[in-house]
C-alpha positions in Angstrom: -17.4 1.9 5.1 -17.8 1.0 1.3 -16.3 -1.6 -0.7 -13.9 0.3 -2.4 -12.2 1.2 0.8 -12.2 -2.4 2.1 -10.3 -2.7 -1.5 -7.8 0.2 -1.2 -7.1 -1.2 2.7 -6.7 -4.8 2.0 -4.3 -3.1 -1.0 -2.8 -1.8 1.2 -1.9 -4.5 3.7 -1.0 -6.8 1.0 1.4 -4.7 -0.5 3.0 -3.5 2.9 3.3 -7.4 4.2 4.5 -8.1 1.0 7.5 -5.5 1.1 8.3 -6.2 4.9 8.6 -10.1 3.8 10.7 -8.9 0.8 13.0 -6.9 2.9 13.6 -9.8 5.1 14.2 -12.1 3.0 16.6 -9.7 1.3 15.2 -8.9 -1.8 15.6 -5.0 -1.6 14.6 -3.7 -5.2 11.4 -5.7 -4.7 10.5 -4.5 -1.2 11.3 -0.7 -2.3 8.6 -1.6 -5.0 6.2 -3.0 -2.5 6.7 -0.1 0.2 6.4 2.6 -2.8 3.3 1.0 -4.1 1.6 0.8 -1.0 2.6 5.1 0.0 1.4 5.7 -3.5 -2.3 4.2 -3.1 -2.6 5.3 0.4 -2.0 8.8 -0.6 -4.6 8.6 -3.6 -6.8 7.3 -1.1 -6.1 10.1 1.2 -6.3 12.4 -1.2 -9.8 11.6 -2.4 -11.6 11.8 0.7 -10.4 15.5 1.3 -12.9 18.1 -0.2 -13.0 21.4 0.7 
């Protein structure tokens, strides 16, 4: 596991956790932004791994 993958996993986990906390505290706009950012980072990381 390289360093970039660790940082991507850390960023995705942190954004997902922040989105969950924001949702629990009623900050729905912030939680939506955090969830969307985690989703985009996750899909970009996955698309970079797939090579034919």
